[in-house]
N, C-alpha and C positions, 0 to 999 in steps of 0.2 A: 505494499499498500504506499502514495505514494507526501508527500506534506503539500498540501492544495495553494501554502505558502511559497514555497520555494519548489515544487515541482519533483524534489529527488523524495530518494526511498527513504522511510523513519531513520534506516540504523545508518545512512549517509550523511542525514543531518547530524547523526549522533557523533560519527568520527569529524564531522566538521565543526563541531561544538566548543574543540580547547583540544591541543598539540598530547593533550596525556591520552583522550580519546580520539586523537589519530593514531597514534604509537599502539594503544589496546587492540589496534583494531587492526591494524598493524602486523602485528602480534599473533590474534587470532587466526589473519587467512595464513599465514605464512606458515603456523601449525598445522590447520588442513590440508596448507598445498604436500607439507611433508607426509602427512599420511599417507597422503592420495597418493604421491607417488611409490611407497614405499610398498602399500600395499597391493599395491598393481607389479613392484618387481620381488612381492614375499621378502623381504629385508624386514622380519620380525623373527622374535625366537620369544621363549620364558624364561626367566630367571626364576628360580626355585628359594625360599625359604622356609626353614623348618620350623611347626609346631607342634614344642616339646612338653610333654606332661608334667603339671606343676612339681609334683611331690618326687618327680623321678626325670631328671632334664636331661638326664644322656640319652633319654628314652625317645623317640620325635614319634610324635600319631598321626601327623600327614605335613604334607608337603604347602606350600601355598605356592601355582604357578602361576605368575606377573606375566605381564604381556612387555614388550620387550619393543621396537621398532629402531632401524637404523638406517642414519643419514646415508647419503650417498658414499661419504668417504666411511660408513663406515663405525660412525661410533654411535654407542646406546644413548638412545633417548627411553628413561623412563615415561612409566604408564602419564604419573602426575603434570609434566610436561604439554601434554595434546590432548587428554581425554575430556577437558572443561571445553574445549573448542568443538569436539566430536560427537560428543554425549548423548545430543539427543538427535542428531542427524544419521544420513544411514551407515555414513561411515561409522559411527560405532556401531551400530549390528554386523557391520563386517568383521573388525577390530574383535567381537566377541566371536561371532564363526570363527577366526582364525587360531585364537585363543584356544577354544575348546576342541578346535581341528588337533594341534597340536597334544592338550593334556591326552586325549585319549590317546596319539598316538605313544605318547609318552607311555600311558596305561597298560597297552598294548605289547611294550618288548620290556617294560619293568614292573612283571607280576605281584612284587614281593613292598610295593608300596602304595598308600593312599595319597590320595592331590585333588586339590580341590581348585578349580578355574572361576575367575569372575566373571560376572554377566549383567547387564543392565535386566530389569524385569520387560524395559522395552523391546528382545530383543524374545523372549514366549514369543509372540506373534511375528517373528523373521522367518520366514518359509526355510530360506538358504541355513538360518542357524538352527531350526528342529531336524531339517535333514544329516546336515552334519552330526547329529546323536544320534539320530536312529542310525545313521552308518555305521558310527562308531559301537553301540551296542548289537547289532543285528552281526558284526562279525565276533564278537565275545560277550554275551548276554551279562559275562559273571565282569566284566570291566565298571557295570553300575555299581556294584558292590561299592571298590573301591573310588569313586569318582561322590564328590560336595563340589556342588555347584554357589557360591557367595552370589548371595542380590543384596544389592547397599540397600540401609532403610530406605534411601530419600524414592530410590526408583519402588519399591515394593508398596507403599503408603501411596506411589500415583493409581497403580491399578490393581487395587488389591484383588478383589473377586476373579481375575486373568490368573493372579499370581496362586492363589490357595487354591483353584482347582488340577494346576499344571503339576504342584506341587503333589498332591495327593496321588496324581496320575503315572509322575515319575518314583513317589517313593515305593509303590507296588512293584516296580522296580529294582528295587536296590539302592536309589541315588538317592542320598544323607543332602540337605542345603540349611545353609549357613546363613544368620543377617549378617553384614558386613555394617559395620559402624555403628554400630550399635548405643543410642543414645542420645547420637548428634542431632537426627533431626526430633526429637521433644516430642514428637506428636506417633509413635508407631504401638504406644503403649498398649491402648485399646485393639490393634489390633491380632497383639498375638494370640490370643485363647481361637481364633481363627485360624490363623497361618501355620502353627503345629512345628517350626521350624525346629531342626536336628540341633543344632548348634546358634549358640549366640556368640558373636564378636565382638568384645567391648571397644567402643571408639578411643583409640591413643590418645584424643584431648583429655580423659580424664584418669589415663595412666602413668603418661608420662612425671616424672617425680610425684607422686602420688604418696608414696613418703613420710614427704613433707607438706603436705597439703592437706587438712581436716575435709575442707568443703570433699572436694573432690575422692575421699577413703568414707564419705559417709555414700555420697553420691553410684561408689563403685558398690560397697555393698548392698545397696537400694538395689541397683540392678543383678548383681549377683542373684538375690533372694529373687526378684522375680522371675528369672532364668530358673530358678530352681524348682518354684510353684507351676510351672511348666513340663516342667521334669527335661529341661535344656541345657543340654553342654555349655559349658562355657571357656571361653578366649581370652586373655589379654592380650589387647595388641600393643606396639610401639613400648616393650619393657626394654630397660636401657640400661636399669643398674642393679646391684643384688640386693639393694636395702628395697628397692621396687619390688623385687617379686618374693620376696621374704612374704612381704604383707601381703600382698597377693595370696600367696599360697597358705598364711591367715587367713586368709577371707573367705577359702575354700571356692577359688575361683579349679577351675578345672586345667586349661594350657595354657599356658606362656606363648608369646610369641612377640619374638623384634630382635637388636640387634648385640644384645646380651647371648643370645642365642644363636646367632646366625644373621647375616645381612641376605639378601635376595641375590645368587649366585646361578652364572646362566650355567655356568660350569652340573654335573649331577653329583649335589653335596650327597647323595646317601653311597654313592661308590666314594669320596670322598672320605667320607668318616669307616668306611672298610680299608682303606688304605693309612688312614692313622691307627687303625686300633691292630692291625699287623704289625705295625711298624712299634707300639706299645709294648705286644705280647712276641715279639720274634726275637 
């Protein structure tokens, strides 16, 4: 839609309203262009981050597969640098498709791991994403028992009815679901009794520095209690210090994820841990 006073599209008016707005719009367009070309050339990979058992942190419960794209020079670009620009576009759905495809391929060749893959609830109605999922399950139906789909709270609450039906269908096939960034939106509580998520991932906003933040201690304890009431497994995101980890264990959090236990790595961390164990025992 155009602005009747200027004849330009409204977003173009916003870009011309100030140098800062113009720069932000240019950055957004650059991100979109980078993603478009990367997907066309399949310049993408998964980075894997361990999610460990809280009381036995040397034991990995599962890995999260995080999409990374590469620029033409081969430099790795994390999702935080481009997902905001493409989340609501078809490009966002194509990123979800590629992440799921790579995740399913990883599970097919690594039968000893569980893996979570991020997705937007918007992808549930995207035919190509559904076809990708069905292809993976047809090749080996048991893969579903090791697949966790992470849906962000912000996208889940946009279309709760669609998410609920989809989850019920897929859970019958063994797939688990995690509600990502729980607490960040502050509005999903009333949907929890309908969603039946298997895992709740508590947003890092509440976790970073929790050992020194009484307010976040109260809020996180409340989130853990809510998850326990609905019989949901809890994961604390962004755990960066031993002090924070100890407090989360005392609160009853089931699993921990963060740089304290491992950064996302494009190499297979389950193979690296085996090598380290062999060195320690050799």
